[in-house]
C-alpha positions, 0 to 999 in steps of 0.5 A: 139565682135559685141554682146559686142558692141551692149550690151554696146550701149544698156547699154549707151542708158539705162543710158541716159534714166534712171530715173532722180536722186533724186536731178533732181526729187526734182528740177522738183517737186519744180519747179512745172514742168507739174503741176501735183504735190500738194503744199505739194509735192512741199514744201517738194521737195523745202525744200529738195533742200534748206536744201541740202549742195549741193545747191549753195547759188546763186540758193536759191532765186528761191527755196524759191520763188517756195516754197512760191508760194506753201504755197500761194496755201495753204493760208499759207501767213505767211510762204509764206511771210517769204519765199519771204523774203528769196528769196529776201535776197538770190537774187544773186548780179549782176544777170541780172534777176530782183527780182521784181517778188519776191516783187510783190508776197510778196505784193500779199501775204500781200494783201491776208493776209489782211495786205495792209499797208505792201503790198504797199511798196513791190508793189511800189518797184516792179513797180519801178523795172519794170514799164512795167508790167500791173499786178503790177499796177493792184495789187497795184490798188487792194491794194490801193482800199482796203486801201480806197485810191480811186484816187490812185487805179483808177490811177493804174487801168488806168495804167494797162489798158494802158499797157494791155487793156485786164486787166479785173480786172482793168476794174472791179476795175474802175467800182467798184470805179466809174472811167471811163477807 
């Protein structure tokens, strides 16, 4: 009898430490856990989750966002913008988490694509939702700078530095534009 109990205990222990299911593995890859995955692997895993009928619609925003970030790493900005748009569209109503990050990420994708006029409304929305993030001001400052709106860029770089004096890109932006910190 004791041998049966030991064998049962070992089987239970083995089950607890068994390899993760395919769904759990896809989640870890899509989320970029431990950073050892390629963007292609992350995109494939996120796509599997998004297309799975078992995925709750209230969770789709984060999978679209993760996939968009992977596309950004491949400089595939059009697809990333589309996925950030899906993340925003699937953002759960009534969530305590803010989706300002999705807006600033989409703004950055537009900026990197060279579409700063499209980036600006998203940067504005992100700042309106979270006016305490210095990175948002820094991003909008870069967008304004690219658009040739010097005074607005200087104001945003200064706002970023006021929130976080260590924002080197803002300091460099001010130097480029001839503005004092």
